[in-house]
N, CA, C and O atoms as CSV, one atom per row, in Angstrom:
chain,resi,resn,atom,element,x,y,z
A,1,MET,N,N,-35.018,25.588,-58.891
A,1,MET,CA,C,-35.955,24.524,-58.636
A,1,MET,C,C,-36.932,24.943,-57.542
A,1,MET,O,O,-38.136,24.721,-57.668
A,2,VAL,N,N,-36.428,25.537,-56.485
A,2,VAL,CA,C,-37.276,25.965,-55.380
A,2,VAL,C,C,-38.279,27.025,-55.847
A,2,VAL,O,O,-39.367,27.151,-55.286
A,3,GLN,N,N,-37.905,27.768,-56.861
A,3,GLN,CA,C,-38.786,28.811,-57.398
A,3,GLN,C,C,-39.800,28.248,-58.384
A,3,GLN,O,O,-40.573,29.006,-58.969
A,4,GLY,N,N,-39.810,26.933,-58.579
A,4,GLY,CA,C,-40.786,26.302,-59.456
A,4,GLY,C,C,-40.433,26.339,-60.931
A,4,GLY,O,O,-41.300,26.144,-61.784
A,5,ARG,N,N,-39.183,26.585,-61.236
A,5,ARG,CA,C,-38.768,26.648,-62.645
A,5,ARG,C,C,-38.599,25.253,-63.226
A,5,ARG,O,O,-38.227,24.315,-62.521
A,6,SER,N,N,-38.872,25.129,-64.500
A,6,SER,CA,C,-38.708,23.856,-65.200
A,6,SER,C,C,-37.226,23.630,-65.509
A,6,SER,O,O,-36.407,24.543,-65.406
A,7,ASN,N,N,-36.906,22.398,-65.888
A,7,ASN,CA,C,-35.525,22.097,-66.286
A,7,ASN,C,C,-35.097,22.988,-67.441
A,7,ASN,O,O,-33.961,23.461,-67.479
A,8,LYS,N,N,-35.999,23.215,-68.375
A,8,LYS,CA,C,-35.685,24.051,-69.538
A,8,LYS,C,C,-35.391,25.489,-69.102
A,8,LYS,O,O,-34.437,26.100,-69.584
A,9,GLU,N,N,-36.203,26.028,-68.199
A,9,GLU,CA,C,-35.986,27.392,-67.714
A,9,GLU,C,C,-34.668,27.506,-66.955
A,9,GLU,O,O,-33.936,28.482,-67.120
A,10,ILE,N,N,-34.366,26.517,-66.129
A,10,ILE,CA,C,-33.095,26.515,-65.390
A,10,ILE,C,C,-31.928,26.436,-66.366
A,10,ILE,O,O,-30.940,27.158,-66.226
A,11,GLY,N,N,-32.049,25.545,-67.367
A,11,GLY,CA,C,-31.001,25.412,-68.378
A,11,GLY,C,C,-30.753,26.695,-69.133
A,11,GLY,O,O,-29.604,27.074,-69.363
A,12,ASN,N,N,-31.826,27.370,-69.522
A,12,ASN,CA,C,-31.687,28.643,-70.233
A,12,ASN,C,C,-30.982,29.674,-69.366
A,12,ASN,O,O,-30.124,30.418,-69.842
A,13,LYS,N,N,-31.347,29.711,-68.095
A,13,LYS,CA,C,-30.740,30.680,-67.171
A,13,LYS,C,C,-29.244,30.406,-66.975
A,13,LYS,O,O,-28.448,31.338,-66.852
A,14,LEU,N,N,-28.866,29.116,-66.947
A,14,LEU,CA,C,-27.471,28.737,-66.698
A,14,LEU,C,C,-26.681,28.437,-67.969
A,14,LEU,O,O,-25.504,28.082,-67.908
A,15,ASP,N,N,-27.335,28.581,-69.118
A,15,ASP,CA,C,-26.727,28.280,-70.408
A,15,ASP,C,C,-26.265,26.823,-70.484
A,15,ASP,O,O,-25.160,26.531,-70.941
A,16,LEU,N,N,-27.142,25.910,-70.022
A,16,LEU,CA,C,-26.902,24.477,-70.068
A,16,LEU,C,C,-28.092,23.804,-70.734
A,16,LEU,O,O,-29.180,24.378,-70.792
A,17,SER,N,N,-27.893,22.600,-71.234
A,17,SER,CA,C,-28.997,21.900,-71.875
A,17,SER,C,C,-29.995,21.393,-70.842
A,17,SER,O,O,-29.659,21.206,-69.672
A,18,GLU,N,N,-31.217,21.178,-71.290
A,18,GLU,CA,C,-32.256,20.636,-70.419
A,18,GLU,C,C,-31.848,19.256,-69.897
A,18,GLU,O,O,-32.124,18.916,-68.747
A,19,LYS,N,N,-31.194,18.470,-70.742
A,19,LYS,CA,C,-30.741,17.134,-70.356
A,19,LYS,C,C,-29.691,17.211,-69.242
A,19,LYS,O,O,-29.713,16.399,-68.317
A,20,THR,N,N,-28.784,18.169,-69.321
A,20,THR,CA,C,-27.762,18.352,-68.290
A,20,THR,C,C,-28.411,18.719,-66.962
A,20,THR,O,O,-28.029,18.202,-65.912
A,21,ILE,N,N,-29.391,19.611,-67.014
A,21,ILE,CA,C,-30.091,20.012,-65.795
A,21,ILE,C,C,-30.804,18.813,-65.181
A,21,ILE,O,O,-30.751,18.614,-63.967
A,22,LYS,N,N,-31.469,18.014,-66.014
A,22,LYS,CA,C,-32.172,16.831,-65.516
A,22,LYS,C,C,-31.196,15.883,-64.825
A,22,LYS,O,O,-31.496,15.345,-63.759
A,23,HIS,N,N,-30.034,15.682,-65.433
A,23,HIS,CA,C,-29.008,14.806,-64.854
A,23,HIS,C,C,-28.570,15.321,-63.479
A,23,HIS,O,O,-28.516,14.558,-62.515
A,24,HIS,N,N,-28.262,16.606,-63.396
A,24,HIS,CA,C,-27.801,17.178,-62.130
A,24,HIS,C,C,-28.900,17.120,-61.069
A,24,HIS,O,O,-28.627,16.803,-59.911
A,25,LEU,N,N,-30.124,17.421,-61.453
A,25,LEU,CA,C,-31.218,17.383,-60.484
A,25,LEU,C,C,-31.484,15.971,-59.982
A,25,LEU,O,O,-31.806,15.777,-58.810
A,26,THR,N,N,-31.352,14.990,-60.858
A,26,THR,CA,C,-31.505,13.597,-60.431
A,26,THR,C,C,-30.478,13.267,-59.363
A,26,THR,O,O,-30.810,12.656,-58.347
A,27,ASN,N,N,-29.231,13.668,-59.586
A,27,ASN,CA,C,-28.170,13.441,-58.592
A,27,ASN,C,C,-28.457,14.170,-57.284
A,27,ASN,O,O,-28.250,13.619,-56.203
A,28,ILE,N,N,-28.929,15.395,-57.382
A,28,ILE,CA,C,-29.240,16.180,-56.184
A,28,ILE,C,C,-30.354,15.510,-55.389
A,28,ILE,O,O,-30.254,15.384,-54.168
A,29,LEU,N,N,-31.415,15.080,-56.071
A,29,LEU,CA,C,-32.539,14.434,-55.386
A,29,LEU,C,C,-32.084,13.161,-54.680
A,29,LEU,O,O,-32.515,12.880,-53.562
A,30,GLN,N,N,-31.215,12.392,-55.332
A,30,GLN,CA,C,-30.694,11.167,-54.719
A,30,GLN,C,C,-29.877,11.484,-53.472
A,30,GLN,O,O,-30.025,10.819,-52.447
A,31,LYS,N,N,-29.026,12.487,-53.553
A,31,LYS,CA,C,-28.188,12.844,-52.409
A,31,LYS,C,C,-29.003,13.401,-51.249
A,31,LYS,O,O,-28.640,13.221,-50.087
A,32,LEU,N,N,-30.098,14.073,-51.564
A,32,LEU,CA,C,-30.974,14.598,-50.520
A,32,LEU,C,C,-31.921,13.535,-49.976
A,32,LEU,O,O,-32.603,13.749,-48.974
A,33,ARG,N,N,-31.954,12.393,-50.646
A,33,ARG,CA,C,-32.843,11.291,-50.282
A,33,ARG,C,C,-34.308,11.722,-50.296
A,33,ARG,O,O,-35.069,11.453,-49.367
A,34,VAL,N,N,-34.676,12.401,-51.385
A,34,VAL,CA,C,-36.066,12.788,-51.616
A,34,VAL,C,C,-36.520,12.204,-52.944
A,34,VAL,O,O,-35.700,11.862,-53.796
A,35,ARG,N,N,-37.840,12.091,-53.115
A,35,ARG,CA,C,-38.379,11.446,-54.308
A,35,ARG,C,C,-38.664,12.396,-55.458
A,35,ARG,O,O,-38.746,11.967,-56.609
A,36,ASN,N,N,-38.817,13.689,-55.161
A,36,ASN,CA,C,-39.190,14.615,-56.228
A,36,ASN,C,C,-38.817,16.045,-55.859
A,36,ASN,O,O,-38.317,16.321,-54.769
A,37,ARG,N,N,-39.078,16.947,-56.807
A,37,ARG,CA,C,-38.732,18.360,-56.650
A,37,ARG,C,C,-39.479,19.008,-55.488
A,37,ARG,O,O,-38.936,19.864,-54.789
A,38,VAL,N,N,-40.721,18.595,-55.290
A,38,VAL,CA,C,-41.527,19.176,-54.214
A,38,VAL,C,C,-40.902,18.851,-52.864
A,38,VAL,O,O,-40.768,19.729,-52.011
A,39,GLU,N,N,-40.520,17.593,-52.669
A,39,GLU,CA,C,-39.872,17.214,-51.416
A,39,GLU,C,C,-38.555,17.960,-51.231
A,39,GLU,O,O,-38.225,18.367,-50.117
A,40,ALA,N,N,-37.808,18.141,-52.301
A,40,ALA,CA,C,-36.537,18.877,-52.217
A,40,ALA,C,C,-36.784,20.335,-51.835
A,40,ALA,O,O,-36.048,20.897,-51.024
A,41,ALA,N,N,-37.813,20.946,-52.414
A,41,ALA,CA,C,-38.133,22.337,-52.095
A,41,ALA,C,C,-38.568,22.465,-50.635
A,41,ALA,O,O,-38.181,23.409,-49.947
A,42,LEU,N,N,-39.373,21.511,-50.167
A,42,LEU,CA,C,-39.794,21.536,-48.762
A,42,LEU,C,C,-38.606,21.362,-47.829
A,42,LEU,O,O,-38.507,22.034,-46.802
A,43,LEU,N,N,-37.710,20.462,-48.192
A,43,LEU,CA,C,-36.511,20.245,-47.396
A,43,LEU,C,C,-35.665,21.518,-47.346
A,43,LEU,O,O,-35.159,21.897,-46.290
A,44,ALA,N,N,-35.518,22.166,-48.488
A,44,ALA,CA,C,-34.729,23.397,-48.542
A,44,ALA,C,C,-35.374,24.501,-47.703
A,44,ALA,O,O,-34.675,25.267,-47.040
A,45,SER,N,N,-36.687,24.581,-47.729
A,45,SER,CA,C,-37.364,25.639,-46.960
A,45,SER,C,C,-37.295,25.372,-45.460
A,45,SER,O,O,-37.395,26.298,-44.656
A,46,ASN,N,N,-37.124,24.094,-45.081
A,46,ASN,CA,C,-37.009,23.734,-43.657
A,46,ASN,C,C,-35.577,23.735,-43.166
A,46,ASN,O,O,-35.337,23.618,-41.964
A,47,GLY,N,N,-34.631,23.863,-44.063
A,47,GLY,CA,C,-33.224,23.907,-43.682
A,47,GLY,C,C,-32.538,22.577,-43.871
A,47,GLY,O,O,-32.919,21.587,-43.245
A,48,LEU,N,N,-31.538,22.537,-44.719
A,48,LEU,CA,C,-30.822,21.294,-45.049
A,48,LEU,C,C,-29.965,20.805,-43.899
A,48,LEU,O,O,-29.687,19.608,-43.813
A,49,ALA,N,N,-29.540,21.685,-43.019
A,49,ALA,CA,C,-28.614,21.301,-41.951
A,49,ALA,C,C,-29.243,20.337,-40.956
A,49,ALA,O,O,-28.526,19.680,-40.201
A,50,GLN,N,N,-30.558,20.240,-40.940
A,50,GLN,CA,C,-31.229,19.378,-39.977
A,50,GLN,C,C,-31.273,17.932,-40.427
A,50,GLN,O,O,-31.719,17.079,-39.660
A,51,ARG,N,N,-30.829,17.613,-41.643
A,51,ARG,CA,C,-30.945,16.268,-42.184
A,51,ARG,C,C,-29.565,15.748,-42.598
A,51,ARG,O,O,-28.851,16.438,-43.327
A,52,PRO,N,N,-29.175,14.563,-42.158
A,52,PRO,CA,C,-27.874,14.021,-42.579
A,52,PRO,C,C,-27.869,13.697,-44.072
A,52,PRO,O,O,-28.862,13.218,-44.618
A,53,MET,N,N,-26.748,13.964,-44.717
A,53,MET,CA,C,-26.615,13.751,-46.162
A,53,MET,C,C,-26.166,12.331,-46.449
A,53,MET,O,O,-25.432,11.726,-45.668
A,54,ALA,N,N,-26.622,11.803,-47.593
A,54,ALA,CA,C,-26.189,10.484,-48.051
A,54,ALA,C,C,-24.818,10.608,-48.704
A,54,ALA,O,O,-24.483,11.664,-49.241
A,55,SER,N,N,-24.049,9.577,-48.665
A,55,SER,CA,C,-22.715,9.586,-49.286
A,55,SER,C,C,-22.802,9.277,-50.749
A,55,SER,O,O,-21.780,9.241,-51.434
């Protein structure tokens, strides 16, 4: 995701369906408390340890 890959590209790389990737990414975005992939990538580039995680 941080590399700008689509759900389909990530799925192909991991041998998972695009729908499965979308489901997992939705969960990840919720847990990171970000609204989209761009915010998640920015958060990752700034370091996840600086932000408390949601339960």
